N, C-alpha and C positions, 0 to 999 in steps of 0.2 A: 567709968570709962571716959578718958579724955577725949578731945575733938580730934587729935592727932591719931589716936588708936582707932576711933570710929571711921575715920576717913581711910586709914590703911586697910581696915577690914572691908570697907565698901569697895575699894579699888581691887583688893584681891578677889572679891566676889565678881567684879566685871571681868577679870582676867580668867577666873575660873569658868565662867559662863562661856566665855569665847573659846577657851581651850577645850572644854567638854564637847561643844559642837563640833570642832575641827578634828581634835586627836582623841580626847576622851581621857584626860588625866587632870583636871582642874583641881581635884582635891589636894594634889601636891603643891598647890599654891595656897589655898586657903587654910588647909589644916596646919601647916608649919607657922603660918602667920598667927593663928590662934594660940598655939604653943608658945610662941615668942612673947605673947602678951600675958602669959602666966596662967592660961585657961586649962584646967585638968584635962588629960588626954581623952577620957571617955566623954566628958561634957563637950569637948571640942569637936569630937567626932560626930556625936549625935546632933548637936547644933548646927554643924557644917551640912550634915546630910539634909536636915530639914530645911536649911537656907538655900540649898542648891536645887531643890525640886522645881521651884517656880522657874529657874533658868533652864533647866532640862526640858520642862514642858514648852517654854518659850522657843528654844531651838527646834524642838520637834514640830511645833506648829509652823514655824517659819519654813521648814522643809517638807511640808504636807504634800507639795506637788510631786515629790519623788516617791512618796507613799502610795501614790494612786496605782490600784491594781495589785496591791500587796496584801489584801485583807485575809486571804487563805493562810499565807505565811504567818502573818501577825497572829491570827487565831491559833495557829499551831504552836507558836513559840511563846507568846505572852504568858500563858499559864506557867511555863517553866521559869521564866523570870519573876513571876510572881511569888511562886513557892520558894525559889532560890533566894530571893530578897528577904522574904520572911524568916527563912532559916538562918540566914546570915545575921540578920538583926537580932533574933532570939539568942544565938550563940554569943553575941557581944554582950547581951545583958546577963546571961546566966553564968558566964564565965567570970572569974574574979577580975576586978578593975586592974589588979596588978598584973595579971596575965596579958591584958591588952597593952598596958604601958610597957611591959617587957618586950612584947613582940612588935610594937610600933616601929622601932628602927629597921627591923627586917622588912615589914610591910612597905616603908618608905623606899628602902633600897631596891625591892622588888618592883615597885612602881617606876622608879628612876630607870632601872635596867630595861624594863618594857618600853619606856619612852625612848631610851638610847638605841635600842634595836628595832624600833618601830619602822624606820625606812627600809631596812633589809627585810623585816618581816612582811611589810606591805608589798616589796617587790616579790617575794616568794609567793605570798597569797595571790598576786596578780598572774604570776606564771602558772600556779596550779589552778587559778580560776578558769583558764583557757580549757582545761580538761574535765570541767564539771558538767558539761552539757549532757542532756538526757536524764537528769536527776528529776525526781518528782517536784511539784511546786513547793512542797514544804521542806525540801532539802533531804540530804542524806539521813540514815536512820539515827546517827549519832549526834546530829546537830542539836536536838532538843535537849538530851541529857548534858551535853556541853554547855548549853545556854543556862541551864539549871545550875551547874557548878559555878559558872561565871556570876550567876546572881547570888550565890551563897557569899562569894568573894565580895561582891559589891555591896551587898547587905551588911557586911561585917566592917569593911573599910572603904573599898570602892576606887581607889587610885588606880589609873589606867585599866579600869574595867572595860572602857571602849576599845582598847587596843586587842583585849582578849576576845571580845565579841566579833571584831572585824576579822580576826584570824578564823574564827569558827565559821562565820557567814561566807566569807570569801572562799573558803575551802569546800563548803558543803551545800551552798545554794546556788542555783543557775540564775543569776541576774546580774545587772551591771553593779560594779563597785560604788558608784554614786548613789544608786537606789539602796544598796545594802547599808550604806552609811546613815541613811535616813532610818532604816529599820533598826540599826544599832542605837540611834539616838532615842527611839521609841521604846525599845527594850530597856535601855538604860534608865529611862524615866519611869518605867514599871517598877524596876528594881528599887530606885531611890524612893519612889512614892510609897511602896508598901512597907520599906524599912522605916521612913519617916513616921508612918502611921503607927507602927509598933512603938517607936520611940516616943512619940507624943503621949500615947496611952500609958507607957510603963516607966518612962525615964524623965527626970527634970531636964527642961530645955533652957538655955539661955536665950531668951527671946529677943534680946537687944542684938546679939550676935547673929542669930538666925534671920532677923529682919534686915540687918545690914547686908548680909550675904545674899539674901533673896533679892533685894533691890538691885544690887550690882550684877547678879547673875542673870536677871531678866534682860538686862540691857546687854550684857555679854552674849546671851543666847542669840540675840538678833544680829549682833555684830559678827558672830562666828557663822551664822547661816548665810549672811549677805556678802560679807567681805572677808571673812576669816580665811577662806581658801586662797586668797590673794596674799595674804601675809606671808612673810618668809617662814616656813616651818622650822628651818634650823634655828632661827631666833627663838621661836616658841619653845622648842625642845631644850635650847640652851637655858632659858630662864627656868624651865621646870627642873632641869638637872642642878643648876646652882642652888635654888632654893631648897630642893630635896636634899642636897648634899650638906648644906648649912645646917638644916634641921637635924639630920642624923648625927652630925658631929656635936651639935648642941646637946642633944638627947644623951649621947654616950659620955659626955664630960660633965654632966650634972648629977 
C-alpha cells in the first residue's frame, strides 16, 4: 500500500467517523474508497466494519451525557441489535462472495437514497414524534423487532443504518430526538461490534486497512459528537451522494 493510499483511507476514516455520529452513513465514504484501491468487496466490507467500531464507540462515549436515564430503553433494545448484527454478519459469510459482489451496487444505491431522503424522513419523524407521548419507556411493541431488522442490515452491510434506526426510534419511543440520536449511536455500536467479532473469528481481515480506518474514525467520532452538528448537513449529504454514485458507476462498468 502506497503512502497516498494509506492517507486516503485514513482521511476516509475521519470522514466516516464524523458522518456516522451525525447522520449514520459513513460506510458510503470508506467502502467505495477501499473498492477504488482494488480491495475485494467482502474483504473491504469486513475490514471496514472492524475499522469503524472504535469510531462508533468514540462517538457513543462522547455523547454519553444524552444517554443518561436511558438504561431501561437500552436494555430493552440492545439485545435486538446484538442478535440482528450477528445474523447479518453470518449471512455475509455464508452466502457466496459473488452474491455480495452482485448486490453491492443495490446496497450502495439504497444507502444513497436513504441519505438523500433523510431530511424529509427526519421532518416526518419529528412530526410523528409529537404524537408518541404515553408510550412505555421501552417504546411501542414494534420497536424491538424493527431494531433487530436494522441490525441484520447493519451486520451485512451497514450504510445508512443510522437513518433507519432514527426513523424507528423517532416514531416509537417517547424521548427527545437529540437523546434518541445518542441511543442510535449506541445501538449502531452494538451491531458493528458483534459483527466485527464474527468477522475477526471467521474471516480474514486486512488489518492495515482496518487500523487506518480505526485511527481516522476515532478522531471523526469526536468531531461528529462535538462539532459535527454545526457542519452544513447538505454538504455532508452531497459528499456521500457523490462518492456513492461514483462507486456504483464504477462497479457497473467493470
